[in-house]
Each structure stands twice: as C-alpha cells, then as structure tokens.
C-alpha positions, 0 to 999 in steps of 0.5 A: 397095186392095181390089177387090170384084166384083159380076158373076153367080155363078160356075157349076160346070164345064159351065155358061156365064156370067160369074164374078166377076173383077177389072175396072178401077177406073173400072168401076161394078161395081168397089168402091174402098175407101180405105186405112185407117190402119195401124199395121204397117210397109210399104215401099210401091214407085213406079210405076218401081220396079214395073217394073224387074227388082228388084220380082218380082209374086207372085200369092197365092191364098188362098180365105179371107182377112180379114175371114173369120177361117181358120186357113189364110189365117195365112201369107198375112196375116202375110207381106204386111207384109214381102214388099215388103221382100223385092223381092215385090210381092203381090196376094191373090187370095180370095174375096168373104165372102159366098161363105164358109158359116159364117166368122167375120168378124174386120174387126180382121184387116183392119189387120194388113197394109198397106192398099195391098196389091191384094185381088182377090175373087171370088164364087161361088155362094151357099150358100143356093142350093146347100144345097137340093140337098144340097151345099155345099162351097166348091171345088164352089160358088167354084172356077170364079170363083176361077179365072176371076178369076185368068186374068183378072189373068194375061191382064191383066198379067205375074206372076213366080210363083203362091203357093197358100196354102190347105187348099181343095186343089183350087186347086192344080190351078190350078198346072199350068193357069196354067203352060201357059197363062201361064208362070207358075211356082208354089209350094205351101204344104202346111198339111195332107197333101192325101192323108191316110192317118189317118183310114183307119188309125186308123178314126176319122171324118173331118171332114165325114163319110166320103163327103165325105172319101172324094170329096176323097181320090179327086181328091186321088189324082187331081190330086197327082202331076201338080201335084207334078211341075211345082211350082217350090217347096214349103213345108209346116207339118211336116217330116214331109211331104217324107218323106211325099211321097218314100215316096208318090211314088219319083221325088220328092225330099224335100228339095224341101220346105221346112220353114216353120211359120207363125210369129207376128206380135209386132204380133198380141199387142200388139193382143190385149193391148188387145183385149176379147173380144166375150164373156168366157169366161175369167173374170178376177179371180174368185180361181180359176186359170184354164188355156186351151186355144185351137184345134180338137178332135177324136178325134185330140186325145183321147189328150192331153185323155184323159192331161191330165184323167186327171192333173187327176183325180189332183190332185184326189184328192191336194189337192181344195182346191188342184185345186178352185180350177182351171179347164180352158178349151177354147175354139173346138174345131170348125170347124162353124158356130154350132149344128152345133159339137159338144163333143169335150172334154166327153164325156172330162171327164164320162167321168172325172168331172171335168166341173165343172171343164171348160168347153169352147166349141166354136163358133169365136172371133175370132182376137184373142179367143182370143190375148186368152184365152191372154195373160190366161190363168194357164197355156196348154195346148198339146195335140197330135194322135196323128198323128205328122205333125201340127205345130200352128203355134198353138205360136208365138202360145202361145210369144210369149204368155210364159205357164206352158205345157204341152206335151202333143204326139206325140213325132215333132212338132216342136213339141218341138224348136221350144219346146226351143229356145225355152226355154219350156214343160213338155214331155211327148211321147207315141206310139202305144204310150204308157201313158196311166195312166203319162203322165197321172201324169207331168202330175199330178207335174210339172204340177199337184202340183209347180206347173209351171203356176206357172213364167212362161218367160223367153226372150231376144228372140234365141231368140223371133226365128226364130219370128217372121213377119218371120222366117218370111217371109224364108225364104218369100222365099228359096223364091220367089227360087229358084222364079223362078231369082233370087239366093239371099238365104240358106238357108232 
C-alpha cells in the first residue's frame, strides 16, 4: 500500500510552508494504489496482531526506493519480504521518484516486496527549480520534506524503532531528534564511511568534486559523534567500520557495529533469468567469449582494472588467436546520469593498447538488466577498490549467479573470506604495495592461460544459504530486537 502526497514542495530550513507528508486515506490529496500481484512469500498480520506486544513497528527511512534503482535501497528492498516473519511490521519513508534527479526508474523492482507494505513518499523541491541557482543536492532539496513526513507519522502513531538505511547521511541526524521528540530508538546502516579520509589520503578526486565533498565532510564531522552516542544499534557492510569508528572516537566501542552485508535474493536471480534487457549490451551466441563486470568504476578501482588489463595484454601477446575471441565488458561504471556519465575504464584500456577488446557502458543500467548480463556471461569479473574498507555487496549476486568468477580485491576486504567460505571464484589479492606487473602476470597465468574462466564453481546450497537476503535479514531482526530490549533470537 502506498501513499503519495501532492502537497506543496518542502522548503529549505528557515522557510515556511507545508511539505509532503502522509495524509489519511480518505484525503483527496492521497493516492492509494491497489496491491499488485506478487510471487514473493509474505506474512500478513491481522489488526489485533498489529496492536499486540508480539509485533513491533519499525519506520524504515530509505530516501531512494523503488521504482528508483539505487544501490543504497537494496538492503531495505530485500529485507521487506522477511521482516514480518521476524515480528516487525515495516513502514517505509521514501522520497517521491520525481524528486530524484537522474534516477533510473525500474518498476520491476516494485514486484520484489509485499504489495501491502506501507510506503509513504515525501516530495521535495524539484531539481529543475534549484539548478538555476547552482545547486541540486538531494538532501538540500528534500531533507525538510522527509523530516516533516516522518514526524507526521511519529506524531500520529507509535513506532518501536527507526531504521536509517541510506547513503544520504544527513538523514542520520533525524535519529537523535526523533528520539528526543518521540522517544523512538534508532538504528543506523553504514553502507559507506560517513567521514571518509580516503580521497584526502590518496589525493584523488572525490565524487561530485572537491567543494561539494568538503561541504559534506564538514557536516559529517559536525553530526556523526552526537548521532552515534545514542544509537541503539549499528550495522555496516564492512567489518572495518567498527574499528575505524573506535579509532576516531575513543569512547566508541567497536563491537557495537554488526558486520552485515546486503546478501542476495534468489528471487531476483529467478526474475533475471526470465528478463530481457532493454538494450543488449552484451551479445549472445556471437561466437565470442564475454567476461562481464557490472558496477561502479572510479579512480580507486584503477589499480585492479590496470592489473586485469595488463594480464589480458600478456594473454593477447602469448596467444593472439585465443585472446582475440575475448571481450571484456564494464557496465554501469558511473553514478552520473545520462550524458554526464564519464568513462573510467576505457582510458586505461587505450593506454595499454587493448581497447579493441574492451567495452565500457558508463551509464547506469536497470538492476535486472545487470543481473541478466551476469548470469548469461561466460565469466564474471569482480573488481575491488584500493580502499581497504571497501566491501562490495554485489559479490553476493555474483556468487548466486554460479558463473566462473575472478575476484580481484584488496587483501583486507571481507570479500575474500566470504568467497572462500562459499567455495567460489579465483581469488587474487592486492594491497597498497603490490607489484602491479607481478599480479598481472599471476592473472594471466591463472585466469587467462590456465583457463580458470572456464571453470563453473559448484557450491552446495548450504554454502550459499548464509549469504541470502533471508539469512541477512534474520540477523538484522536480532539487531532490531536488541535495540528495543526484546529477547534475542540468536547471535548476530
């Protein structure tokens, strides 16, 4: 069930006017959309069950939400089919898709969670209005609308917990505010570091440019300590985040952070197997061999890309006929929308003279298009950042795709231990002091020359079960229960 509001745009702090927020279903400004047919399992609670002490209510704050395809909404989307079976009734607070500038819309994502989950959408200021004044940041345009919508919900009904799952970190500041005003406890989901010293340390250009990033980091340093102190739970996609926070704040206990990757939904893979991409970026049955990477690029991935392509160049020099049949595809490498999406792989390929065998599609593609490319690839490439804290959650659908897999990640990344426990992939590690030529030679020998790309991993279902969305959500349910002082269901 979804409520869409058609009230005036939310304004920036210091202005007055109503912002979008949920209204009763009989209000003419509300749009109720009938439940859609679903194939996902769900539990439906009766009214008396929802008011009993057995079922708790969580307000899930996820500004990006389907039909918008954005990486930071994936945990929420995949958790929704399972939260009710864990005793939690979710209400999702999101932004209206019209407020998301350049967002890839993918209605198919809306079929992957129960139709009767309540979705409340707030509408902020249109980017078309703010761009003429030189800014278009999502939180600056929509933060007030989201806050007003959330406080309308909290004022009108009782929630046991607020869960913030987003990389729009300014939303985290609502946690302490809502705890003071409404007595609701809150849990944070760290999908990236809020304060991120990586770009300053490596002197690389941050996403959005130095000025925008510096302003974001100023706000982060101002808000992070206070929000962390009173948080009732913290989950993170990287096991490095707890120690990192403890090092930054001597009073912070690293064990408060629960390492919780996204996981993968097997139902997504089932949909992808029946799905035809909107445009076929990776040809099929053309007699060539296609290795596919799907995900972001960027300067921090340049070392891994360089080692891979140098390894391929060695293969090309060693066996031109065999190597000439390979094509390496890099899909969705830029977060920037449309024409603003810039290549980050092809400049490296051109410099190495292998660009005839490499194809990059920097524009973001729909989620199920990307999954379709992966499960139909001859082999999958999983490339990691030189940032030791980077833990790509996309590794889980890579594992469930059951294709030959090259894993090239920093040696500190949890991706290596995850893949090892699943018995999947050729795993090659690198670090800040890695000899690029030596690692490229290793990739040439193992992946290309010895033909590791031909070997399909065979993992027993029991090996993959811990990495499913259902298993990860069960751990999230324990975090929720602990946050509100309920009886633990088990160890996280």
